[in-house]
MARFI-888540 format. One line per 4 residues: number of its first residue (from 1); their letters; for each residue x, y, z of N, C-alpha, C. Coordinates in Angstrom, 1 decimal, always signed. Example, Ala and Ser with C-alpha at 12.3 -4.5 7.8 and 13.67 -1.06 7.14 Angstrom:
2
1> AS> +13.2:-5.7:+7.8:+12.3:-4.5:+7.8:+13.2:-3.3:+7.8 | +12.8:-2.2:+7.1:+13.7:-1.1:+7.1:+12.9:+0.0:+7.9
***
This chain:
292
1> XXXX> +86.5:+109.6:+73.3:+84.6:+110.9:+73.6:+84.9:+111.1:+72.2 | +83.2:+110.8:+71.5:+83.2:+111.4:+70.4:+83.1:+112.9:+70.3 | +83.4:+112.7:+68.9:+83.2:+114.1:+68.2:+81.8:+115.0:+68.4 | +81.9:+116.0:+69.4:+80.8:+116.4:+69.0:+79.8:+117.0:+67.8
5> XXXX> +78.1:+116.8:+67.6:+78.1:+117.4:+66.2:+78.0:+118.6:+66.1 | +77.1:+119.1:+67.2:+76.3:+120.6:+66.9:+77.2:+121.3:+68.4 | +77.9:+122.7:+67.8:+78.4:+123.4:+68.4:+77.3:+124.7:+68.6 | +76.7:+125.0:+70.1:+76.0:+125.7:+70.2:+76.1:+126.9:+70.6
9> XXXX> +75.7:+128.1:+70.2:+76.1:+129.7:+70.1:+74.8:+130.1:+71.3 | +75.3:+130.5:+72.3:+74.3:+131.3:+73.0:+74.2:+132.8:+72.9 | +73.3:+133.5:+72.3:+73.8:+134.8:+71.9:+73.3:+136.0:+73.0 | +72.5:+135.6:+73.7:+72.9:+136.1:+75.2:+72.8:+135.6:+76.5
13> XXXX> +73.1:+136.3:+77.0:+74.4:+135.8:+79.4:+73.1:+134.7:+79.0 | +73.7:+133.7:+80.1:+72.8:+133.0:+80.5:+73.4:+132.1:+81.8 | +72.6:+131.8:+82.5:+73.4:+131.9:+84.0:+73.7:+130.1:+83.6 | +74.9:+130.0:+84.2:+75.6:+128.7:+84.4:+74.4:+127.5:+84.3
17> XXXX> +73.6:+127.4:+85.2:+72.6:+125.9:+85.5:+71.7:+126.0:+84.2 | +71.1:+127.0:+83.4:+70.4:+127.2:+82.6:+71.2:+126.3:+81.4 | +72.7:+126.7:+81.3:+73.8:+126.2:+80.0:+73.2:+124.7:+79.9 | +73.8:+124.4:+81.2:+73.6:+123.2:+81.6:+72.2:+122.3:+81.2
21> XXXX> +71.5:+122.8:+82.0:+69.9:+122.4:+81.3:+69.6:+122.3:+80.1 | +69.9:+123.4:+79.0:+70.1:+123.0:+77.6:+71.1:+122.2:+77.0 | +72.2:+122.1:+77.5:+72.9:+120.7:+77.1:+72.3:+119.9:+77.5 | +72.1:+119.5:+78.9:+71.6:+117.8:+79.3:+70.6:+117.8:+78.4
25> XXXX> +69.4:+118.7:+78.2:+68.3:+118.4:+77.0:+68.8:+118.1:+75.8 | +70.2:+118.3:+75.3:+70.4:+118.5:+73.8:+70.9:+116.7:+73.5 | +71.3:+116.4:+74.1:+72.2:+115.0:+74.4:+71.6:+114.0:+74.7 | +70.3:+114.6:+75.6:+69.4:+113.5:+75.8:+68.5:+112.7:+74.3
29> XXXX> +68.3:+113.7:+73.7:+68.1:+114.1:+72.5:+68.4:+113.1:+71.4 | +69.9:+113.9:+71.3:+71.0:+113.8:+69.7:+71.8:+112.9:+70.0 | +71.9:+112.4:+71.4:+73.6:+111.6:+71.9:+74.0:+112.2:+73.3 | +74.8:+110.9:+73.8:+76.3:+111.6:+74.7:+77.2:+112.3:+73.7
33> XXXX> +77.3:+113.6:+74.4:+78.7:+114.2:+73.9:+77.9:+115.1:+72.2 | +77.0:+114.9:+72.0:+76.7:+115.1:+70.6:+76.7:+116.7:+70.8 | +76.5:+117.7:+72.2:+75.8:+119.0:+72.3:+76.9:+119.4:+73.0 | +77.7:+120.3:+72.2:+78.4:+121.2:+73.0:+78.7:+122.8:+72.8
37> XXXX> +79.5:+124.0:+73.9:+78.9:+125.1:+73.5:+79.8:+125.5:+72.8 | +79.9:+126.4:+71.7:+80.8:+126.8:+70.4:+81.6:+127.8:+71.5 | +82.7:+127.7:+70.8:+84.1:+128.3:+71.5:+85.1:+127.3:+70.2 | +86.3:+127.7:+70.3:+87.2:+127.7:+69.1:+88.1:+126.2:+68.9
41> XXXX> +87.5:+125.3:+70.0:+88.3:+124.0:+70.4:+86.6:+123.2:+69.5 | +85.3:+123.6:+69.4:+84.6:+123.0:+68.4:+84.4:+123.1:+66.7 | +85.5:+124.1:+66.5:+85.7:+124.0:+64.6:+85.1:+122.4:+64.0 | +85.7:+121.6:+65.1:+84.9:+120.4:+64.3:+83.7:+119.7:+64.1
45> XXXX> +82.9:+120.6:+64.9:+81.8:+119.6:+64.8:+80.3:+120.4:+63.6 | +80.4:+119.5:+63.0:+79.6:+119.5:+61.9:+79.0:+120.7:+61.6 | +78.0:+120.6:+62.6:+76.6:+121.9:+62.2:+76.6:+122.9:+63.5 | +76.5:+124.0:+63.3:+76.4:+125.4:+64.4:+74.6:+125.4:+64.8
49> XXXX> +74.5:+125.7:+66.1:+72.7:+126.5:+67.0:+73.3:+127.5:+67.2 | +72.2:+128.4:+67.0:+72.6:+129.5:+67.4:+71.0:+129.6:+68.1 | +70.9:+130.6:+69.3:+70.1:+130.5:+70.5:+70.2:+131.8:+70.5 | +68.8:+132.4:+70.6:+68.6:+134.1:+71.0:+67.0:+134.2:+71.3
53> XXXX> +66.9:+134.9:+72.3:+65.5:+135.8:+72.8:+65.4:+136.9:+71.9 | +63.8:+136.7:+71.5:+63.3:+137.6:+70.6:+62.6:+138.9:+71.8 | +62.5:+138.7:+73.0:+61.9:+140.0:+73.6:+62.6:+139.7:+74.9 | +62.5:+140.7:+75.5:+63.2:+141.0:+77.0:+62.6:+140.1:+78.2
57> XXXX> +61.9:+139.8:+77.7:+60.8:+138.6:+79.4:+60.9:+137.5:+79.0 | +62.0:+136.9:+77.3:+62.6:+135.8:+77.1:+61.1:+134.8:+77.4 | +60.4:+135.1:+76.7:+58.5:+134.7:+76.1:+59.1:+134.1:+74.7 | +60.0:+134.3:+73.9:+60.0:+133.9:+72.3:+61.3:+134.1:+72.3
61> XXXX> +61.7:+132.6:+71.8:+63.2:+132.4:+71.7:+62.8:+131.4:+70.1 | +64.4:+132.2:+69.5:+64.2:+131.5:+68.3:+65.9:+130.7:+68.2 | +65.3:+129.5:+67.3:+66.7:+128.6:+67.8:+66.9:+128.7:+65.9 | +68.1:+128.2:+65.4:+69.0:+127.8:+64.1:+69.9:+127.2:+64.3
65> XXXX> +69.6:+126.1:+63.5:+70.5:+124.7:+62.9:+71.1:+124.9:+61.9 | +71.9:+124.4:+61.4:+72.6:+124.4:+60.2:+74.0:+124.0:+60.2 | +74.1:+123.6:+58.9:+76.1:+122.9:+58.4:+76.6:+123.9:+59.0 | +78.0:+123.7:+59.4:+79.2:+125.0:+59.3:+79.2:+125.2:+58.3
69> XXXX> +78.7:+124.8:+57.1:+79.7:+125.2:+55.6:+78.7:+126.3:+55.3 | +77.5:+126.1:+55.3:+76.4:+127.0:+55.0:+75.9:+128.5:+55.8 | +75.7:+129.1:+54.9:+75.4:+130.3:+55.4:+74.5:+130.3:+56.2 | +74.4:+131.2:+57.5:+73.5:+131.1:+58.4:+72.2:+131.0:+58.2
73> XXXX> +71.6:+132.2:+57.0:+70.0:+133.0:+56.4:+69.4:+131.4:+56.0 | +70.2:+130.1:+55.6:+69.5:+129.1:+55.1:+69.1:+128.1:+56.4 | +69.9:+128.4:+57.6:+69.2:+127.7:+58.8:+67.9:+126.8:+58.9 | +67.5:+125.6:+59.2:+66.5:+125.6:+59.5:+66.5:+126.6:+61.1
77> XXXX> +65.3:+126.2:+60.9:+64.7:+127.2:+62.2:+63.4:+127.0:+62.9 | +63.5:+127.7:+64.2:+62.4:+127.1:+64.9:+62.0:+128.4:+66.0 | +60.8:+128.8:+66.1:+60.7:+129.9:+67.1:+59.3:+129.1:+68.6 | +60.3:+129.4:+69.5:+59.7:+129.0:+70.6:+58.5:+130.0:+71.1
81> XXXX> +57.2:+129.7:+71.8:+56.5:+130.7:+72.5:+56.7:+130.2:+73.9 | +56.6:+131.0:+74.9:+56.4:+130.2:+76.2:+55.5:+131.3:+77.2 | +54.4:+130.5:+77.5:+53.9:+131.3:+78.9:+54.4:+132.2:+80.1 | +53.9:+132.6:+81.0:+54.4:+133.1:+82.3:+54.5:+131.9:+83.0
85> XXXX> +53.4:+131.1:+83.1:+53.9:+129.8:+84.1:+55.2:+129.0:+83.8 | +55.6:+128.6:+82.3:+56.8:+127.9:+82.0:+58.1:+128.9:+82.8 | +58.6:+127.8:+83.9:+59.9:+128.5:+84.7:+61.2:+128.6:+83.6 | +61.9:+129.2:+84.2:+63.2:+128.9:+83.4:+64.1:+127.5:+83.3
89> XXXX> +64.0:+126.6:+84.1:+65.1:+125.5:+83.5:+63.6:+125.0:+82.2 | +62.6:+125.3:+82.1:+61.9:+124.0:+81.8:+62.0:+125.5:+80.0 | +62.0:+126.1:+80.4:+62.1:+126.9:+79.0:+63.5:+126.0:+78.2 | +64.9:+126.5:+79.1:+66.1:+125.8:+78.2:+65.9:+124.8:+77.5
93> XXXX> +65.0:+123.7:+78.8:+65.1:+123.1:+78.6:+64.8:+122.2:+77.2 | +63.3:+123.1:+77.0:+62.3:+123.3:+75.7:+63.7:+123.6:+74.4 | +64.4:+124.1:+74.7:+65.3:+125.2:+73.8:+66.7:+123.8:+73.5 | +66.9:+123.0:+74.5:+67.7:+122.0:+74.1:+66.9:+120.7:+73.4
97> XXXX> +66.2:+120.4:+73.4:+65.2:+119.2:+73.1:+64.9:+120.0:+71.4 | +64.8:+121.6:+71.6:+64.8:+121.2:+69.9:+65.9:+122.1:+69.0 | +66.9:+121.9:+70.0:+68.5:+121.6:+68.9:+68.1:+120.1:+68.5 | +67.9:+119.7:+69.4:+68.1:+118.2:+69.4:+67.3:+117.7:+67.8
101> XXXX> +66.2:+117.8:+67.6:+65.2:+117.7:+67.0:+65.5:+118.3:+65.9 | +66.1:+119.0:+65.8:+66.4:+119.5:+64.2:+67.9:+119.4:+63.7 | +68.7:+118.6:+64.7:+69.9:+117.9:+63.8:+69.7:+116.3:+64.1 | +68.9:+116.1:+64.3:+68.6:+114.2:+64.4:+68.4:+114.2:+62.7
105> XXXX> +67.4:+115.0:+61.8:+67.1:+114.2:+60.8:+68.1:+114.8:+59.8 | +69.7:+115.5:+59.9:+70.0:+115.9:+59.1:+71.3:+114.4:+58.9 | +72.2:+114.1:+57.3:+72.7:+113.6:+57.7:+74.1:+114.1:+58.5 | +74.7:+112.6:+59.6:+75.8:+113.1:+60.0:+77.4:+113.1:+59.4
109> XXXX> +77.9:+113.9:+59.3:+78.5:+114.5:+58.5:+80.3:+113.6:+59.1 | +81.0:+114.2:+59.8:+81.8:+113.5:+60.7:+82.0:+112.7:+61.7 | +80.9:+113.1:+62.8:+80.5:+112.6:+63.8:+80.5:+111.2:+64.0 | +80.7:+109.8:+64.9:+80.3:+109.0:+65.3:+79.1:+108.9:+66.0
113> XXXX> +78.8:+109.6:+66.8:+77.6:+110.0:+67.6:+76.4:+109.9:+67.2 | +75.9:+109.0:+67.7:+74.3:+108.5:+67.4:+73.3:+109.6:+67.4 | +72.6:+109.8:+66.6:+71.4:+110.6:+66.7:+70.4:+110.1:+67.0 | +68.7:+110.8:+67.9:+67.6:+110.0:+67.7:+66.9:+111.1:+67.8
117> XXXX> +65.6:+110.6:+67.4:+64.7:+112.4:+67.0:+63.8:+112.1:+68.6 | +63.8:+113.2:+68.8:+62.8:+113.6:+70.3:+61.8:+113.1:+70.5 | +61.1:+112.3:+71.5:+60.3:+111.8:+71.6:+59.1:+112.3:+71.9 | +57.9:+111.8:+71.3:+56.5:+112.8:+71.7:+57.1:+113.2:+73.1
121> XXXX> +57.1:+112.3:+74.7:+57.0:+112.4:+75.5:+57.8:+113.9:+76.3 | +59.0:+114.3:+75.3:+59.7:+115.4:+75.9:+59.9:+116.5:+75.0 | +59.3:+116.2:+73.6:+59.3:+117.3:+72.4:+58.7:+119.1:+73.1 | +58.8:+119.8:+73.0:+58.5:+121.1:+73.3:+57.3:+120.9:+72.7
125> XXXX> +56.1:+121.5:+73.1:+55.1:+122.1:+72.7:+55.4:+122.6:+71.2 | +54.8:+122.1:+70.1:+54.9:+122.8:+68.6:+54.3:+124.5:+68.7 | +54.9:+125.0:+69.0:+54.5:+126.7:+68.8:+53.3:+127.5:+68.0 | +52.4:+128.0:+68.6:+51.1:+128.2:+67.7:+51.1:+130.4:+67.2
129> XXXX> +50.9:+130.7:+66.4:+50.7:+132.0:+66.0:+50.3:+132.6:+67.0 | +50.9:+133.9:+67.7:+50.1:+134.7:+68.7:+49.0:+135.1:+67.6 | +47.7:+135.1:+68.2:+46.8:+136.0:+67.8:+46.3:+136.9:+68.9 | +46.4:+138.1:+68.0:+46.5:+139.7:+68.7:+44.8:+140.2:+69.1
133> XXXX> +44.1:+139.9:+68.1:+42.7:+140.2:+68.0:+41.5:+139.2:+68.7 | +40.8:+139.3:+69.7:+39.6:+138.9:+69.9:+38.5:+139.4:+70.2 | +37.4:+139.1:+69.2:+36.2:+139.7:+69.0:+35.1:+138.5:+69.9 | +34.3:+138.7:+70.5:+33.5:+138.0:+71.3:+31.6:+138.4:+71.2
137> XXXX> +31.2:+137.5:+71.2:+29.7:+137.8:+71.0:+28.3:+137.1:+72.5 | +28.1:+137.2:+73.6:+27.8:+136.5:+74.3:+26.2:+137.1:+74.7 | +25.6:+136.1:+75.2:+24.2:+136.9:+75.6:+24.4:+136.7:+77.3 | +23.7:+138.0:+77.6:+24.1:+138.7:+78.9:+22.8:+138.9:+79.5
141> XXXX> +22.7:+139.0:+80.7:+21.9:+138.6:+81.9:+22.0:+140.2:+82.9 | +21.4:+141.2:+83.9:+21.4:+142.1:+84.2:+20.3:+142.7:+85.2 | +21.7:+143.7:+85.4:+20.2:+144.4:+87.1:+18.7:+144.8:+86.0 | +17.7:+144.9:+86.3:+16.2:+145.8:+86.0:+16.4:+147.1:+87.0
145> XXXX> +14.8:+146.9:+86.4:+14.6:+148.4:+87.3:+14.4:+148.0:+88.9 | +14.1:+148.9:+89.7:+14.1:+148.4:+91.3:+12.6:+148.3:+91.3 | +13.0:+146.8:+92.1:+11.5:+146.2:+92.6:+11.2:+145.0:+90.9 | +12.6:+145.5:+90.1:+11.7:+144.3:+89.1:+12.4:+142.9:+88.2
149> XXXX> +12.2:+142.1:+87.8:+12.8:+141.0:+87.2:+14.5:+141.8:+86.6 | +15.4:+140.7:+86.5:+16.1:+140.9:+86.0:+15.5:+141.7:+84.1 | +17.4:+141.6:+83.6:+17.1:+142.0:+81.8:+18.0:+141.0:+81.3 | +17.9:+141.1:+80.3:+18.5:+140.3:+79.5:+18.9:+140.8:+78.2
153> XXXX> +19.5:+140.2:+77.6:+20.3:+140.8:+76.1:+21.5:+140.4:+75.7 | +22.1:+141.1:+74.7:+23.4:+140.6:+74.2:+24.6:+141.6:+74.8 | +25.5:+141.7:+73.9:+27.0:+142.0:+74.2:+27.8:+141.6:+73.2 | +28.6:+142.4:+72.5:+29.8:+142.5:+71.8:+31.4:+142.7:+72.2
157> XXXX> +32.1:+142.3:+72.1:+33.3:+142.7:+72.6:+34.6:+142.6:+71.7 | +35.6:+143.6:+72.2:+36.9:+143.6:+71.3:+37.7:+143.8:+72.2 | +39.0:+142.9:+71.5:+40.1:+143.1:+72.7:+41.7:+143.1:+71.1 | +42.5:+143.6:+71.7:+43.7:+143.9:+71.3:+45.1:+143.8:+71.8
161> XXXX> +45.3:+142.6:+71.8:+47.3:+142.3:+73.4:+48.3:+142.0:+72.3 | +48.8:+143.3:+73.1:+49.9:+143.4:+72.3:+50.7:+142.7:+73.3 | +52.2:+142.0:+72.2:+52.9:+141.3:+73.4:+54.1:+142.3:+74.2 | +53.9:+143.2:+73.7:+54.7:+144.3:+74.2:+54.5:+144.7:+75.4
165> XXXX> +52.9:+144.7:+75.8:+52.8:+145.8:+76.7:+51.8:+144.2:+77.7 | +51.6:+144.7:+79.0:+50.9:+144.0:+79.6:+49.3:+143.8:+79.9 | +49.4:+145.3:+79.5:+48.0:+146.7:+79.2:+47.4:+146.7:+78.1 | +46.2:+146.2:+77.4:+46.0:+145.9:+76.2:+44.4:+146.7:+76.3
169> XXXX> +44.4:+147.7:+75.1:+42.8:+148.0:+74.5:+41.5:+147.4:+74.8 | +40.7:+147.8:+75.3:+39.7:+146.6:+74.7:+38.1:+147.6:+75.3 | +36.9:+146.8:+74.3:+36.1:+147.6:+74.0:+34.6:+146.7:+73.9 | +33.5:+147.6:+74.4:+32.7:+146.6:+74.1:+31.4:+147.4:+74.3
173> XXXX> +30.3:+146.7:+73.6:+28.7:+147.3:+73.3:+27.6:+146.6:+73.6 | +26.8:+146.7:+74.2:+25.6:+145.7:+74.6:+24.2:+146.6:+74.7 | +23.4:+145.5:+74.3:+22.0:+145.5:+75.0:+21.4:+145.6:+75.5 | +20.1:+145.4:+76.2:+19.4:+144.7:+77.3:+18.6:+145.3:+77.6
177> XXXX> +16.7:+144.1:+77.9:+15.5:+144.5:+77.8:+14.8:+143.9:+79.7 | +14.0:+144.7:+79.9:+13.1:+143.9:+80.6:+11.6:+144.6:+80.7 | +10.5:+144.3:+81.0:+9.8:+144.5:+81.1:+8.5:+144.5:+82.8 | +8.1:+145.4:+83.3:+7.4:+145.1:+84.3:+6.1:+146.0:+84.4
181> XXXX> +5.0:+145.8:+84.7:+3.6:+146.3:+84.8:+3.8:+147.5:+84.0 | +3.3:+147.0:+82.7:+3.0:+147.5:+81.8:+4.4:+148.6:+81.0 | +5.4:+148.8:+82.0:+6.4:+149.2:+81.2:+7.5:+148.4:+80.4 | +8.2:+148.5:+79.3:+9.4:+148.1:+79.0:+10.9:+148.8:+78.8
185> XXXX> +11.5:+148.4:+79.7:+12.9:+149.6:+79.4:+14.2:+148.7:+78.4 | +15.1:+149.7:+77.7:+15.7:+149.2:+77.4:+17.4:+149.9:+77.3 | +18.2:+149.1:+77.9:+19.5:+149.6:+78.1:+20.5:+149.7:+77.2 | +21.3:+150.7:+76.3:+22.5:+150.5:+75.6:+23.3:+151.1:+76.4
189> XXXX> +24.1:+149.9:+76.5:+26.2:+150.9:+76.5:+26.8:+150.1:+76.0 | +27.6:+151.0:+75.9:+29.3:+151.1:+75.4:+30.5:+151.6:+76.2 | +31.2:+150.9:+75.5:+32.7:+151.5:+76.9:+33.4:+151.1:+76.2 | +34.8:+151.6:+76.5:+36.4:+151.6:+76.3:+36.9:+151.3:+77.6
193> XXXX> +38.0:+150.8:+77.6:+39.2:+150.8:+78.6:+40.3:+149.9:+78.3 | +40.7:+149.1:+79.7:+42.2:+148.6:+79.3:+41.8:+147.1:+80.4 | +42.7:+145.9:+79.5:+42.6:+144.7:+80.2:+43.7:+144.5:+80.8 | +44.0:+143.3:+81.0:+45.1:+142.5:+82.1:+44.8:+141.3:+81.9
197> XXXX> +45.5:+140.5:+81.7:+45.3:+138.8:+81.7:+46.0:+137.8:+81.8 | +45.9:+137.0:+82.8:+46.9:+136.1:+83.4:+46.6:+134.6:+82.6 | +47.5:+133.6:+82.4:+47.0:+132.2:+82.2:+47.3:+131.5:+83.8 | +46.0:+130.4:+83.8:+46.1:+129.5:+84.9:+45.4:+128.0:+84.0
201> XXXX> +46.6:+127.9:+83.7:+46.3:+126.0:+83.3:+46.3:+125.8:+81.8 | +44.8:+125.5:+81.6:+44.5:+125.9:+80.3:+43.5:+126.8:+80.0 | +42.4:+127.7:+81.2:+41.9:+128.6:+81.2:+43.0:+130.4:+81.0 | +42.4:+131.0:+80.7:+43.1:+132.8:+81.1:+41.5:+133.7:+81.6
205> XXXX> +42.4:+134.2:+82.6:+41.5:+134.8:+83.3:+42.1:+136.1:+83.0 | +40.7:+137.3:+82.7:+41.0:+138.9:+81.8:+40.5:+139.3:+83.1 | +40.9:+140.8:+83.2:+40.3:+141.5:+83.8:+40.4:+143.0:+83.2 | +39.4:+144.0:+83.4:+39.3:+145.2:+82.7:+38.2:+145.8:+83.4
209> XXXX> +39.3:+147.9:+82.9:+38.4:+148.4:+83.7:+37.6:+149.6:+82.4 | +36.6:+149.7:+82.7:+36.0:+150.7:+81.1:+35.6:+152.0:+81.8 | +35.1:+152.9:+80.9:+34.2:+153.7:+81.1:+33.6:+154.0:+80.1 | +31.6:+154.3:+80.5:+30.7:+153.5:+80.0:+29.9:+154.3:+79.5
213> XXXX> +29.2:+154.5:+78.6:+28.3:+155.3:+78.7:+26.2:+154.5:+78.7 | +25.6:+155.3:+79.1:+24.6:+154.1:+79.2:+23.7:+154.9:+78.4 | +22.6:+154.7:+77.5:+21.1:+155.0:+77.0:+20.3:+154.3:+77.8 | +19.1:+155.0:+78.7:+18.7:+154.3:+78.9:+16.7:+154.5:+78.6
217> XXXX> +15.9:+153.9:+77.6:+15.0:+154.3:+77.1:+14.0:+153.5:+77.3 | +12.6:+154.1:+78.0:+11.2:+153.6:+78.6:+10.1:+153.8:+78.0 | +9.0:+152.8:+77.5:+8.1:+152.7:+76.9:+7.0:+152.5:+78.0 | +5.7:+153.1:+77.9:+4.8:+152.4:+78.5:+2.9:+152.8:+77.5
221> XXXX> +2.6:+151.6:+78.1:+1.2:+151.8:+77.4:-0.1:+151.9:+78.5 | -0.7:+152.6:+78.7:-1.9:+152.9:+79.9:-3.1:+153.6:+79.0 | -4.0:+152.9:+79.3:-5.6:+153.2:+79.0:-5.5:+153.7:+77.2 | -4.6:+153.1:+76.5:-4.3:+153.2:+75.3:-3.9:+153.8:+75.1
225> XXXX> -3.2:+154.9:+76.2:-2.0:+156.1:+75.1:-0.8:+155.2:+75.6 | +0.2:+155.7:+74.7:+1.3:+155.2:+74.8:+2.4:+156.6:+75.1 | +3.7:+156.7:+75.9:+4.6:+157.3:+76.5:+5.7:+156.9:+76.0 | +6.7:+157.4:+75.9:+8.1:+157.1:+76.2:+9.1:+158.2:+76.9
229> XXXX> +10.3:+157.8:+77.2:+11.0:+158.7:+77.6:+12.7:+158.0:+77.1 | +13.9:+158.9:+77.7:+14.8:+158.3:+77.5:+16.1:+158.9:+78.4 | +17.0:+158.8:+78.7:+17.6:+159.2:+79.6:+19.5:+158.9:+79.5 | +20.5:+159.5:+79.4:+21.8:+159.2:+79.1:+22.6:+159.8:+80.4
233> XXXX> +23.2:+158.3:+81.0:+24.3:+158.7:+82.0:+25.6:+157.9:+81.7 | +26.9:+158.7:+81.9:+28.6:+157.9:+81.9:+28.8:+157.3:+83.4 | +29.4:+156.5:+83.3:+29.9:+155.8:+84.6:+31.1:+154.9:+84.6 | +31.5:+154.0:+85.4:+32.8:+153.1:+84.9:+32.5:+151.5:+85.6
237> XXXX> +32.7:+150.8:+84.6:+32.7:+149.5:+85.2:+34.4:+148.4:+85.3 | +33.7:+147.4:+86.2:+34.4:+146.8:+86.7:+34.6:+145.4:+85.6 | +35.0:+144.6:+84.9:+34.4:+143.3:+84.9:+35.4:+142.2:+84.5 | +35.5:+141.1:+85.0:+36.1:+139.8:+84.8:+35.6:+138.4:+84.3
241> XXXX> +36.3:+138.1:+83.0:+36.1:+136.9:+82.4:+37.1:+135.5:+82.3 | +36.6:+134.3:+82.3:+37.5:+133.5:+82.4:+37.3:+132.9:+80.9 | +38.1:+132.7:+79.9:+38.0:+131.9:+78.7:+38.9:+130.6:+79.0 | +38.0:+129.8:+78.0:+38.7:+128.3:+77.7:+37.9:+127.5:+76.3
245> XXXX> +39.4:+127.4:+75.9:+41.1:+127.0:+76.2:+41.1:+128.6:+76.1 | +42.5:+128.7:+76.7:+43.9:+130.0:+76.5:+43.7:+130.3:+74.9 | +44.4:+129.1:+74.7:+44.6:+129.0:+73.0:+43.7:+128.6:+71.8 | +43.9:+129.0:+70.8:+43.1:+128.0:+69.7:+42.2:+129.4:+69.4
249> XXXX> +41.5:+128.9:+68.2:+40.9:+129.3:+66.9:+39.6:+130.3:+67.7 | +39.0:+129.4:+68.5:+37.7:+129.6:+69.0:+37.6:+129.7:+71.1 | +36.4:+129.9:+71.7:+37.2:+129.6:+72.9:+35.6:+129.8:+73.3 | +35.5:+129.4:+74.8:+33.7:+129.9:+75.5:+34.1:+130.9:+76.7
253> XXXX> +33.2:+131.9:+76.4:+34.0:+132.5:+77.4:+32.6:+132.9:+78.8 | +32.7:+133.3:+80.1:+31.7:+133.4:+81.0:+32.6:+134.3:+82.1 | +31.7:+135.6:+81.9:+31.7:+136.9:+82.3:+31.0:+137.5:+83.5 | +31.7:+138.4:+84.3:+30.7:+138.5:+85.3:+31.3:+140.2:+85.4
257> XXXX> +30.1:+141.7:+85.6:+30.2:+142.9:+85.4:+29.6:+143.7:+86.3 | +29.9:+144.8:+87.3:+29.8:+145.6:+88.1:+30.0:+146.8:+87.3 | +28.8:+147.5:+87.2:+28.5:+149.3:+86.5:+28.4:+150.2:+87.6 | +29.0:+151.2:+87.9:+28.6:+152.0:+88.9:+28.4:+153.1:+87.7
261> XXXX> +27.3:+153.6:+87.6:+26.7:+155.4:+87.1:+26.9:+156.2:+87.9 | +26.4:+157.6:+87.0:+26.8:+158.8:+87.6:+25.3:+158.9:+88.4 | +24.4:+158.3:+88.2:+23.2:+158.9:+88.7:+22.0:+157.5:+88.8 | +21.3:+157.2:+89.4:+20.0:+156.8:+88.9:+19.0:+157.2:+88.3
265> XXXX> +18.4:+156.6:+87.3:+17.2:+157.2:+87.0:+16.0:+156.8:+87.1 | +15.1:+157.6:+87.3:+13.7:+157.8:+87.8:+12.9:+157.8:+86.8 | +11.7:+156.9:+86.8:+10.8:+156.7:+85.7:+9.6:+157.4:+86.3 | +8.7:+158.5:+85.8:+7.2:+158.9:+86.3:+6.4:+158.5:+85.5
269> XXXX> +5.2:+158.6:+85.8:+3.8:+158.5:+85.2:+3.1:+159.4:+85.5 | +2.6:+160.5:+84.9:+1.6:+161.8:+85.8:+2.1:+162.2:+86.5 | +3.5:+162.6:+86.7:+4.1:+163.1:+88.0:+4.3:+162.1:+89.2 | +4.2:+160.9:+88.8:+3.8:+160.2:+90.4:+5.2:+159.1:+89.6
273> XXXX> +6.2:+158.9:+90.7:+7.3:+157.8:+90.3:+6.7:+156.5:+90.3 | +7.2:+155.9:+89.3:+6.8:+154.4:+88.7:+8.0:+153.2:+89.0 | +8.6:+153.8:+88.4:+10.0:+152.9:+88.6:+11.3:+153.7:+88.7 | +12.4:+153.0:+88.9:+14.0:+153.6:+89.2:+14.3:+152.5:+88.8
277> XXXX> +15.8:+153.3:+87.3:+16.5:+152.4:+87.6:+18.0:+152.1:+88.3 | +18.6:+151.4:+88.8:+19.4:+151.8:+89.8:+20.7:+152.2:+89.4 | +21.3:+152.8:+90.2:+22.5:+152.7:+89.8:+23.9:+152.2:+90.1 | +23.9:+151.2:+90.7:+24.8:+150.3:+90.7:+24.3:+149.1:+90.2
281> XXXX> +24.5:+148.8:+88.8:+24.2:+147.9:+87.6:+25.4:+146.4:+88.1 | +24.6:+145.2:+88.3:+25.0:+143.9:+88.1:+24.8:+143.0:+86.7 | +25.6:+141.7:+86.2:+25.5:+141.4:+85.2:+26.2:+140.4:+85.1 | +26.1:+139.4:+84.3:+26.9:+138.0:+83.8:+26.7:+138.0:+82.6
285> XXXX> +27.6:+137.4:+81.8:+27.5:+136.9:+80.3:+27.8:+135.8:+79.9 | +27.6:+135.0:+79.3:+27.8:+133.4:+78.9:+28.5:+133.4:+77.0 | +29.3:+133.2:+76.4:+29.3:+133.2:+74.9:+30.6:+132.6:+74.4 | +30.8:+132.9:+73.3:+32.2:+132.5:+72.7:+33.0:+134.1:+71.8
289> XXXX> +34.0:+133.0:+71.8:+35.2:+134.6:+71.2:+36.0:+133.8:+70.2 | +36.0:+134.6:+69.6:+37.1:+134.5:+68.0:+38.5:+135.3:+68.4 | +39.5:+134.2:+67.9:+40.7:+135.0:+68.0:+41.5:+135.2:+66.4 | +42.3:+135.9:+66.1:+42.4:+136.0:+65.0:+43.8:+137.0:+64.7
***
């Protein structure tokens, strides 16, 4: 039986099936019998490996591998980031393959056990640093005045995703305008709230609830005379947004929003009702977001 190449120390409790998955994947990459669990009987293994989780949800793993005689702080290491869709056995398999990939380039000290570079077909995906901030710009279309056509404009958004929390803060501001029968309306909106996201393959689906303030201004020109007015109203908004791809520095977004205001706004001219801005507003957006 060949001598083991690496003794693996798992620094958190792990269920036996997952330990077996780790060892099987490691041996598949480094050679039969090359990977064993660390104990008093594996002191002849020339390399040591340490496996630990950096969070309770087991989304971030740290793998350290180096010669037994070296200080642990000088070991080669990799950090792996997993999504919620990655099943536990897939995560442990990726960890085992990563151990094998770290010892493969190292010279064999005492063991005749063959080593091999992990094939690209089975190698775990390279970890991409988490991008906490997301800023977006989008063209938007939404409700106009009662009986009139839709309004159109732009919106800006900002979100900060904290890995330790399932909910995260979001903020947005937007402007849209519409013209009808000599009246020009403009809607200025800003809001802040909380968001929640889930990954769906290459897509990321986000939901958000926000407290919103709306400033509605209208101007009109009749018979050579100009007139204008403003009204402000608070409200609540619910938004859904789909981003593609889910990772990377830049992504495309498409979204929808429902805004419920505290009251509708009636527009009158010479004491006669002319237009009414509805209490319930609907909107859609298409844009880009940057992640940093």
